[in-house]
N, C-alpha and C positions, 0 to 999 in steps of 0.2 A: 777298748770299749767301742771306739769308732768302727773298727773292723767288724765287731760283732753286730753293731747296729745296722751296718750296711747289709750284712747277711740276712738279718731278720726282715728288713724292709724289702729286700729282693724276694724273699720267700712270700711276703704278703702280696706282692703284685702277681707272682706266678700262680700261687695257690688260690687266693681269694677271688681273683677276677674270673677264673674258669670254674668256680665252684657251682655245683648244682643246688637247686633250691630244696632244702629239706630241714626238718627239725625232728629231734628224737625225744618225745616226751616220755615221762615215766621213769627216767633214770635218776637214781639217787644222787643228790648234789652233795659233794663233800667240801663245802665251803669252809675254809680253815678260820677259826676264831682264836686270837691270841689269848693267853691267860689273863684273867681279871677283867676281860671286856664283856660287860653285860649289855645286851640289846635292850634299849629303852623302848624302841618302836620298830616294828618290822612291817614293811609294805610288800605284799606279794606281787608277783608278775601280773596277775589278773587285775589287781587293784591299780597297779601302775598304768596299765593300758587305758584305764578309765580317765586318766588325765588328758588323753588325746595327743600326747607328745609323741614325736617320731624317733628321737634319738636318746641315748643315755644322758647326754649333756642337758637336753631340754627337761628330761624327767628329774634329774638331780636338782636342777635350778628350781623347778616347781615344788618339789618336796622340801627343799631348803627354805624357800620363801615362806612356807606355812609355819616353819619353826623360827622365823625371824633371822635365818642365816642367809649367806650368799654362797653360791656354788664355788666361787673362787676363794673363799675364806675358810674352807673346811679341809681337813686331811682326808684323803680318799684312799680306801683299800679296795683291792679287787681280789675276791675270794680269800680275804684275810691277809693279803700281802700288800705291802706298800707299793705305790706307784708315784711317779713324779708329780702328778696332779690330775685333776679332772680332764685336762686336755688329752691325756693318754687314751681315754676311752670314750670321749664325748661324741664321736661320730658313729659309734656302734648303734645298731637299730634297737629300739625298745624291746623287740621280741627276744633279744638275746639275754634279757635279765630274768633270773629266777626270783630274786627279791632284793630289796635294799634295806639294810639294817642301820638305824640311827642309834649309835652307841651312847651310853649314858654320859652326861657331861663330866668333864675332867677325868675321863677314864682311859685316855689313850696312851698312858705311859708305857704299857706293855708292848706297844708297837713303835715307840720312839716318837710319837706325835708331840709337838710343842705343847706345853701346858696352856690351858685356857682355850684350846681349839676343839671344835666338835669333830667327831670322827664318823664318817659314813663308810659302811662296808657294802660294796656292790658285788653281789653274788651272781655270776653268769651261769647260764646253762652249760653243762659239761660238754655237750656236743650239739652243734647246730651249724647249718650252712644257709646263708641268706644272700639274695641279691635283691636290693630294694631301690626303686626309682620313685621320685616324688616331684610333682610340679605344683607351684603355688602362684596364684594371681590375686593381686590386691589393689585397692584404690580407696580414696576418700570420697565420701558421699557428697561433700561440698565441691568436688571437682579436683582434678590434678592428682599428683602423687600416684599415678599408675605404676605399678611395679610387678615384677615377676621373678621367681626363683626356681631353678631346676637343680636337683641333686640326685646322685646315684651312689650307692655304697655296696660293696661286696664284703661279706664277713664269713670267716670259717673258724669255728672253735672246736677243738678236740683236745680236751685237757690232757697235758698242761699247755698245749700250743693254742695261741689265738692270733688271728691275722685280720686286718681290716684295711680296705682302701676306699676312700670317699672323695668325690669331686662335687663342688657346688659352684654355680654361676648365678649371679643376680644382677638386677637392674631396677632402679627406682627413679621415676620421673621427678622433675622439679615442681615446686609450687611457686608461682609468681605472685607478687603483691597485687597485681591487677585481678587475679583469680579470687582474692579474698577482700576486695574493695577496701584496701588499706588507705586511710586518709594520709595525704602527704603534707609535708611542711609547706607553709605559705610561700609562694613564689616558685615552687617546683614545676618543671615541665609537666604538661598534662599526661603525657604517655610514660612518665617515669616508672610507674608500676610494672610496665611490660618488660623492663630491663633490670628489675630487682627480684631476686629470689628470696622467699622466706625459708625454703629448704632447697638445697642444691640437688642437681641431678647426679646420681651416683651409680657406679657399676663396679664389678670386681669378680674375682673367683678365688676359691680356696681348694687346694689339693692336700689331702691328708693321707699318710701311710703310717701304719703302726703294726707292730708285731711283738709277740712275747713267746718264749719257749724255755723249756727245762734244758739247760746246757750240760749240766752234770747232775748226779743224784742230789748234791747239796747246793747247787748253784742254778739260778734262773736269771734270765736277762730280758729286757724290753727296750724298745726304741720307737720313737715317734718323730716323723718328719712332717712339717707343715710349710707349704709355700702359699703365700697370700699376695694378691694384687688388688689395689683399690684405686679408683679414679673418681674425682668429684669436680663438678663444674658449677660455679655460682655466678650469678649476675649481681654486680655491685652498683649499677646505675648508669649514668651518662657522664661522659667526659665534657670538658669545656667546649669541645668542637661538636658535641652532639652525638658522638659515637658511643655505642654500648661498651661498658667496661666489664670484663669477665675475669674470674680467678679460677685457674685450673690447678687442682691438687692431685698429685700422683704419689703412690707409695707402694713399696713391696717389702715383704718380710720373709725371711727364711729362718726357720726355727727347728733345731734338732735337739731332742732330749733322749738320753739313754740312762739306763739304770741296771745295775747288777745287784742281786740279792743272794746272800749266802746264809745257810743255816748250819751251825756247828753246835751239836747238842741242843741246849736250851737257849743259846745265844744266836741272835740274828745280826747280820751285817749288811749294809747297803752302801753302794757307791753310786751317786747321782751326778750326772754331768750334763751340760748343755752348751750349745753354740747358737747365737742369734745375730742376725744382721738385719737392720732396719734402714730403709732408704726412703726419704721423703723429699719431694720438690714442689714448691708452690710458686706459680707464675701468675703475675697480675698483668693484664694486657693494658699497659699505660702508654700513652703517646708522649714523646716520640720513641721511647725505648721501654720494652717490658721490664718489670721488676721480677727478679728471680731469687728465690731463697731455697737453699738445699741443706739437708742435714743427713749424715750417715752415722749410724751407731753400731758398734760391734761390741758384743758382750760374751764373755766366757765364764762359766761357773762350774764348780765342783764341790760336792759335799760328801764326806765320809761319816757314816753313822753306825753305832753299835749299841745294842740294848739287850738286856737279859737279866735273869735273877742272879743275885750275888750271895744271898743269905736267906735261909728259910726261918721265918718267925712263926710264932704260934698262930697268928691270923693269916699267914700266907707268905709267899716269897717277896722279898724286897727287890725291886727292879731298879737297875741303873741304866742311864742313857748317856752316851758320850757322842759328841758331834763336833766336827771341824769343817769349816767352809772357806772357800776362796772365790772371789769374783773380780774379774778384770773388765773394765769398761773403757772404750775409746770412742770419742765423738769428733767428727769433723763438720763444721757448720759454716755456712756463708749466708750473709744477708745484708742488704743495703750497703754493699761495697766492702763490708768487713768479712774477714776470714778468721775463724777461731778453731783451734785444736785443743782438745781436753782429754785427759786420761786419769783414771783413778783406780786404785786397788783397795779392795775390802777384804778383811780377814776376820773370822770369828770362831770362837770355840764355845761349846755349850755343855753343861753338866747338869743332869737331872736325876732325881731319886724319888721313887714312889714307895712309901712306907705304909704297909697295912697294919693297922692298930687293933681293929676288932673284925671278927667274921662271924657269920651265922653258925659255923661249925666250931667256933672257939670256946674258951672257958665261960664267956658271958654271952650266950647266943641271943638273949632277949634284948640286947642293945643293938642288934643288927650288925652291919658292916661299916667300918670307918677306916679311911685312908687319907694320908697327907702326901701331897706332891710338892716338891721344891725344885726350882730350876734357876741356874745362874749362867749368864752368858757374858763374855767379854769380847770386844772386837775393836777394830780400828779401820778408818777409811781415810785415805790420803786427802788432805785438805780439810778434813772435818775433825780429826783427832780421835780420841777414844770414845767408844760406844759401849753400852751395857744393857743388860736386861736382867730383871729379878722378878720371878713369878713364884707365888706360893698359893696352893689351892687345897681345899679341904672338901671331901665328899663323904656324906654319911647317909646310909640307908637304914633307918631304924626298923622298917618293915618292908616287905616285898613291894608294896604299893606306893612307896614314897622314896624320893631321892632328893637330898638336900646338898647344896654345894656353895662354897664361898671361894672367891678368887681375888688376889691382890697382884696387880701387874704394874711394874715400873720399868719403862723402856726409854732409851735414848737412841734416836735414829737420824741418819744423815738424809737430807732432802734428795728426791729423785733426780737423776741426771737430766731429765727433760726440763725440770724447773730451773736448772742452772744454765743449760746450754741452748735452749730453743732460740732460733734466730729472731732478731728484731724485725717485725713486719708492720708496715703502716697501711692502714685502710682508710680511704677517704669516703665521704658521703654517708657516714654512719649516723643514724638517727639517735639522738641523745637528749634526755630530759634535764634541763637546768632548773632546779627548784628555786634558786634565788631570784631568777627573773621570770619564773613561772612560764617557761617557753621550751618547746622542743626544737633543737637545732640539728643541722647536719655538720659533722666535724670530722677530724682525722683522729683515729685511734692508733695506739701503739701496743702491740702484744709481743710476748716473747719471754725468755728466761732472765733470771738475775743471778749472776755468778756468786754474789756475796751472801746468799741465804744461809742462815745459821742451822746448827743441829737442833732438832725438835725433841722435846721430852714429853712423856705422857705417863700419868698414873691413873689407873682405873681400878675400881673395886666393884664386885658383883656378888649379890646374894640371890640364889635361885632355888626353886622347889618344883619338882616334877612329880605329879600325882596321878595314880590310877585308882580312884576311890571305889569303883564298882568291879567286883570280881568277874562277872560274866558279861561285862559290857566293854567294848573296845573304845575306851574314853581316856584321853591323856590331857591333863591340865598342867599348864606351865605358868609360873609366876616368877618374875625377875625384877630386882631393884638394882640400879647401878649408878655410880658416880664416876666422873672423869675430870681430871685436871690436866690441861695441856699447856705447855710452855712453848714460846716462839711459834705461835700459830701463823701458818702461811696461808694467805688467801689472795685471790685476785682482788683488784681494787673494788671495794663495795660500790653499789650504785650511788650516784651523787646525792648528797644531802648537805645541809648547813654544817653538820658535824664532820662529815667526810672532807668537805672543803677546808675546814679548820685543821683537821688532822694531817692532811696531805696536800698542802697548797702548791707544792712543786709539781704535782701531777696534772694540773689544769692550766690551760693557756687561754687567754682572752685577748681580743683585739682592742684597739683604743676606745671603741664604743662600749666595751664591757661584755661583748657577746662571746660566749664560749666557742673556741675554735679547735681545741685539741685536748685529748685525754690520754694519759699513759696508764694502761690497764695492767701493766706487769705486776707480779706478786708484791704484796706488802706484808709486813710482819706486825703482829700484835703480841704483847708480852705474855698474856695467858688467857685461858678460857676455862670456866667451870660449869659443868652440867650435871643434872640429876634427873634420872629417867626411870619410869616404871613400865613394865611390859607384862601383859598377861595374854595367854592364848589357849585354845582348846582344839582338839582333833577328835572327831567321833565317827566311827564306822558302824553302820547298822545293816546287817544282812537281812535280806527279804526272802520270804518263802514263795518266790515266783521264779519262773525261768529255770526250774531245776535247782533252786536254792543258790544260784550263782549270781544273783542280782544283789545290789547293795546301794545304800545311800551313804554319802560322805558329807560331813559338815566340818568346817574349820573357821576359825576367826581369831583376830588378835586386836588388842587395844594398846596403844603406846602414848600415854600422856607424858609430855616433857614437863617435869615439875619445876625446873629452874634452868636458866642458861644466862650466865653473866660473862662479860668480856672486859678484860682490862685493856685500856686504850693506850697507856703510856703517855709520855710528854706532859705529865701532870694533869691529865684529863680524867683521872679516876676510872671508874667502871660503869658499864651500862647494862641494863636488863634487856636481853635480846627478844623477850616476849612482850615487852611493853612499847608504847608509841615512840619512845625515845631511841629505838633500836636502829641498827644499820644492817644492810644485807650482807652478812658475813658469808664468804664463799659465793657471792653473787645471787643469793636467794634469802627470803625471809624464813623465820622459824615458826611453824604452826605449833600451837600448844598441844593439840590432840590429833591423832591419826588412828583410824579404825578400818579394818578390812575383813571381809568374810568370803567364803566359798561354799556353795551347795552343789553337790554332784550326784548324779544317778548313773549307774552303769549296769549292763548286762552283757552277755556274750554277743559281740558284734555291734554294740551300740553304747554310746555314752554322751552325756551332756553335763556341762559345768557352767554355773552362773556365779559371777564374782562381783564384788563391789568394794569401793575404797572411798573413804571420806577424809578430807583434810580440813581442819578447822581454819577459821579466820586468822589472819596475821596482819601485822601493821609495820609501817616503816616511816620514820621521820623524814620529811623532805626539806622544807625550809625551816621556819621557826617552830616553836613548840606547838603552835596551832595548826601548822601545815603537816598533816599526816596522810600518807597513802594507805588505804585499806585494801587488803587482798581478800576477796570474798571467800566464804567457805565453798568447797568444791566436792561434789559427790559424783563419781563415775561408776559405770557398770560395764561388765564384759560378759560375753556369751560365747561358749565354745561347744561344738558338738561334732560327732562323727558317727558314721554308719558304714558297715561293711557292704561292699557292692553286691554280695550274694543275696542280700535281702531284697534287692530290686529284681534281678533276673538271675536265679540260681544256676541256670544252664549257660550263661554267657561266659566265654573264655576271657573276654576283656575284663569283666568285673570279678572273675575268680581271684581270690586272695588280694582283693583291692579294698581301699578305704576312701570314703569321700568325707571331707570335713569342712566346716565353716567356723570362722573365728571373727567375732565382732568386738572391736575395741571402742569404748566410749559410746555405748548403745544410744544414749539420749543426746549425744553431740553437745555435751556441756563443756564450757570453757570458763576459766577463772576470770573474774572482772576486777579491775583495779580502779579505784576512784579516790579523788581528793576530798577535802572537807565540803566542797560545793557539789559533790556528786559527779564531777567531770573526770574523764579518763585522759591522762597525758598521752600524746601521740605515740611515744615510744613504748607505752604499756598497753597498746591495743590488744584485745584478746587473741586475735588471729596471729599476731606477732609472737605471743608467748606460746601458743599452740596452733601451728599452721594446719595440722592434719585434721583434728577433730575426730568425728566418727570414721573408722576405717574398717573395711570388710575384706577378709581374705578367704578365698576358696582354695581347697587343697584336694589333689587326687594323688593317692599313694598306692603303689602296687608292689607286691612281693612275688618274685619269680622263682 
């Protein structure tokens, strides 16, 4: 597999980089769709360009966000075939897409997708050659945060072969506390804000090479190599001698993923493998000797998967999925004079069966189609013991315009390696609010991993309905209700409050005068958490009879009320309601009861504009006693994105030919969340510009296809 991946990547460099610019429209696309996979929503290439995104990765993230999904949490197919993940094609230009199909929920069994995951099928154009360059310049209207990104990609697709090479370099300037007029703790030096960053200066690059080809009539292979370098420089304040203290973070990642897919009759087999090396070093410029922390992680993984029909039933074929995986992880970590080596091995097997019970062509067609999916997995991780997963899902489509589904998911997982092995890092001069003394102090924080974290368990249940109620209108309505029960909940230490002080007294240090001097922020464990949530969304596309009939309006929106969220505290403390004033900041943030977002877009050939908004409701956090409550104000933000092709300005210009100019404005009204106590005061550590240093941000983009 490694030899085949090297051959594919070598071909991508030699072929893609010297490709001429061309696309061949009008060719019939033969995107393969596996049996029993119904497309719930299909977004054409023209509609996708209206999003103003430049790459496949950006587009899938945008489309997924409209449906309440995340691009990294879905199973991705390319032309109906499995790939390792979105990362295999995320750097391809948007012009390479023919369409994106969002497959019906719980319908991915025929391609071996894990139960409960959404499946996206990205259909690429059968033949295209593109060389695309892009430059972006951005900055905050409040000052600072000046940044720039430049990237170039070369793509050649001639089915079944596809090749892509991409390179990106970026730089973002720092934001100093002095640039946002941050109020300092009493007694601080006057110029302290000039030596502290709210956001560090960052830079880096990403090189991506990917290729796929038909190796034999029954076998195809793909490989993706990514090399990433990152650098971050933050100002931590002043030392006792009056010198500036800086923290330099550097990291590099080499990631190679390969996959072989074989087709034998109606059965499909895939072998997925990956190698990854992460290197990170954090250096704090302390006198007389700098503090240096380093961590190196090596991981190797392989998964063999087979799926296909085993029996033909009256309603259709019964599909079986078999999978086995192996992962090896090794970590070397150094921090604060300590050295640690850690290794673990994870093994798992998975068996899934998809049983069709009813179909529209069966003996009872008026009941529609009905299928059940069941999946069981067993595994083990050294140091964590046995792991398991149990998933059962039901999907029923009583009519073509409605799809109903139900899912029960029971999983036990080991904590991530980084949570166990991250080195201990001490940071001095951190601003921290002490609610017991009603003061903000500067103290020493400790961050890092905890080796003794337990296995986590999660049980989720979801009921959902997808409706297309109007025959001649492209309208999709989605309604979902879900519950989740999580055990051994791992969280960073919540923000200080009377309850947190009582729960974790060993995490706080005070001097003889009672002033807070140190906090250990490393992960803590809560016995369990229960949540209940509702989600509704809509997507509407309206074609307009202007611009040759190729113009359209797009509307989308979603509403997510959190019905309940309760956390068991352990140590005989009972449970608390995370939506009420007695809550704590689980995971480092408060829980809003309601969230709403919407998008309105207009597009025509060569022009597009999208206006979006998001509202987060008020949330609360108990600080000191029952009467001392911090209120986080409701926050509504808007975004505006637009693009226009260069030919609309000067049709005869060679520079503007095949070019696009775009603008992207985040937080149009420059709104920030305000935090206040019972007297309307804002603790110094909760100042609005600390929580959101950037505010309104404007980015200008120039993109050209050669």
